[in-house]
N, C-alpha and C positions, 0 to 999 in steps of 0.2 A: 702619322697624320691625324690631327685632332679635328673633331666635328664642331662647327660653330653652333653653339646653343645659346646665343645671346637672346635676351628677352625680346619677343616679337618675331623671332626667326621661326622658320618652318620646323626645324628640328626640335626647338623648345616646345612648340605647340603640340607636336606628335608625342613628345615625352610626357607632356601633361595629360594627354588623352589616354595613353596606354593604361595607366592605373585605373582610370575611370571605367574603361571598357572591360578590363579584367575583373573589376569589382562587380560590374553589372552581370557579367557571365556567371560569376560565382554565386551571386544572389539568385539569379534565375535558376541555376541548377539546384540550389538548396530549396527554393520554392517548389520546384518540380518534385523533388524527393519528398518534401513534406506533404504535398498533395497526394502522392501515391500512398504514403503512410496513413493519412487520415481519411482516404477515400472510403474504406469500409464503414467508418463511423458516420460519414456524411450520407452514405447510401442507406444506412440503418435509420437515420433520422428522416430521410426522404421516404423510406418505405413505411414508416410509422404513420404517415399522413396520407398514404395512397389508398385508393379503393382496393379491397381485398383481391380482386381478380387481376390487378395490374402490378402486384408486387414483384413477381418474377418474370414479367413480360419485357422488362427493359432494364438495362444496366445504367441508364442515365440518372442524374440527380434531381431533375426538375419533374415533378409529377404533373400529369395532365389535369388533375383536380385535387383539391385539398380536402381531406376527410378526417376530422378530429375525433370521430366516434370511437376509434380504436383505443384512445386513452381512457374514455369512460368505460368502455366494455372491458378493457384489461384490468381496470381498477376494481370494478364491481361485478364482473362476469363470472367469477369463480364461487365455489361454495363458501369460501372464506375471503373477505375483502383483502385486496393486496396491501392495504394499509396495515393489516395485522402482520404481514410478512416484513414490512419495513420496520415496524415496532420491534419484532423479534430480532431482526438483524442489528438494530441499533442497541438493543440490550446486550446481546452477545458480544458485539464489537466493542461497546463501551466498557464492559467488564473485562474483556481481554486486554484492552489498552491499559486500564488501571492495574491489572495484575502484572502485565509485562513490565510496565514502567517501574513499579515498586519492587517486584521480586528480582528482576534482572539488574536494576541499579544497586540493590543491596548486595547481590552476589558479586557484581563487578567491583563494588567498593571493597569487599573482602579480599578478592584476588589482587586488586591493585594497591591496597593500602595496608592491609593487616598481615600479620605473620602467624601462621598456624602450621601444625604438623601435616605433612603431605600436601602442601599447597601446590607444588609443581605437578605432583601426580594427579591431583584432582582437576587441575587446570587442563592437563593433557587429556584426561577422560572427557572433560567437557568439549574439547576440540574434536575428539573422535566422534562424538555424537552428531557433529555437523555433517559427517560423511555417511551417516545412516539414512537411507531413504525412508520416507514415511511408511511405505508399505511393509517394511521389515518389522516395525513395532506395532503395526495396526492390530494384528490378531492378539498378541499378549495384552495390549491395552483394552481391546474389546472384551476379552474374557474377564479382565480385572473389573471393568466397569459393569459388566453383566452380573458378576458376583456381588458387587456393591449395590445393585438395583438402580443404577444411574442411567441405564439405557432408556430412551424416549424422554430424556430430560436434557436441559442445556448444560448440566454439570460436567460431562466429559469434554465439552467445548470450552469451558471457562476455568475449571479448577486447575488444570495443568499450567495455565498462564500464571497463577499465583505461586507456582513452585519453580519458577525460572526454567521452564522446559525449553524455551527457545534460546539455544546456545548462541545463535548468531548475534542476538542483541546483547548478550552477556559479553561476548568478545568485542563487539563494537564499543560498548561502554568502558570496558577495561582499557582499551587503547586510548579513549578520550581521557579517562581519569589519570592515566599515566602522564599525560601532557600538562596536568595541573601541578604547579610547583609544590613540593613537599614542605617547603618552608611555612606554608599556610597551616598545614597540619601541626607542625612543631610549635608554631606560635599559639595555636588554639589549645594544644595540650599543656603548654606552660601556663595558660590562663585557667586551667582546670577543666577543659572540655573533655567529655568522654568520646569514645569512638562513634557512638550514636549521634551525638550533637555535631561532631565534625561532618558526619555524613549528611545530616539534615540541614545544618546551618551553613555549611561551606560548600560541600561537593554538589549538592542538588542545585542551589542557585547559580553556580558557575557552569552547570552542565545543561542549561536550557536547550542549546542546539541539538545535542545528541539525544536528549529525552524527547524532544519534539520529533526527531527523525524516527526513533523507535515507536512513538505513538502513531505517527502517520502510517508507517509501514504495517504496523500491527492492525490498524483499522482497515487498511486496504486489503491485506491478505485475509483477514477474518471475514470482511464483507464479501469478498470474491470466492470464499471457500465453498466448494460444492460437495467434495467428497466426504468431509467430516460430518456435516449435517445429514447427508444421505445415509451414512452408516448408523447414526445414533438417533435420528428423529424419525418417528413413524406417524405421529399425529399431525394432521394437516394444519391444525391450529397453532402448532409450534414451528412450522416451516419458516425458513429464512427466505430472503429475496431470491437467492439462486435456486432453491428448490421450488419456489413459486413459479419461476420462469419455466421450469421443466413441465409444469402442469398444462401449459398451453399446447404442447405437442403430444399427439396421441397416435400410437402406431396402429391402432385398430379403428380409428375414425378420422374425422376431419380435424386438422390442426388449425388453430387460430394464430396465424403468423403475424397478422397486423397487430393483434393484442400483444403478442410476444415482443415484437420490435418496439411497440410503444412503451411497455414496461421495462424493456432493456434500456431505452433512453432515460426513463425516469430513475432507474437504478444507478446510472452514472452521475446523476446530479450531486448526491452527497460527496462522492469521491472528488469530483471536480471542484466543488466549493471548499472542501478540506485542503486540497492542494493549493488553491489560490490563497487561502488564509495563512497557511504555514509554509509557503514556498521559500521565503527568505531563510527561516530557521532550518528548513529541510536541507537546502543547499549548503548552508553554513555548517550544519552538523556533519554532512558527508565530507565536505572539503577539509575540515579541521581535524577529523578523526585520525589519531596516530601521528599528528604533527606537533612539534614543539611550538608553543605560542608565546 
């Protein structure tokens, strides 16, 4: 027995409504999940404009009064202006981005396009380094940098980036380069192009998405890095933003939590703007990596 679903009938009207209600329920559930995920961020923004004595008195998002003094106090209240911490972080993150993009793309080009002795072996060694925790290599690296006299400088945080030390980005770019047709290389070689010109004139212009992905992730990871600067930087004038945030908490005295939250909000602005600008390239680079195009 078939159900009459003629236009205008009750069955047809219910059939039209069911997808709408299902869609509304799904979107409501997704909005609830998103709110739970971003609630800590919203609370931190709210806490940054609350009076100091009301920060931990309520879990709500609406403050009883708005006090913007925490931003001025957080920016200028330390021995060193928080602007200096921002400048140091921008310098370190910027150099790390340049080093990673250049060094990792060169290494990936060699693995993806060139033939040399031990290519498979060295590629395997590079993949093995992905499995090593940072803590395993920390002490040997610290001893090396101490012998070189680089401790208390930004060199230990920057120089390894120019040596393709981040195997993850090398692997990411190798997979992307393998998706570019080799016929382009062969045509360029017939025109007399060297391997360097193929890399610079062909591979890099075609690899904008993966290069942008590596640049964005390098900037974010370097900007958010706390452990590396904590180990190698001792002079407060060379502190990064993450180390600067630590100075607001004091185990022996009163901590300035309102200033901490205010500068935490300020520290998120560069990352947020960077993601907005490069969102399309970032998604494209991740989606097309390892796929034939």
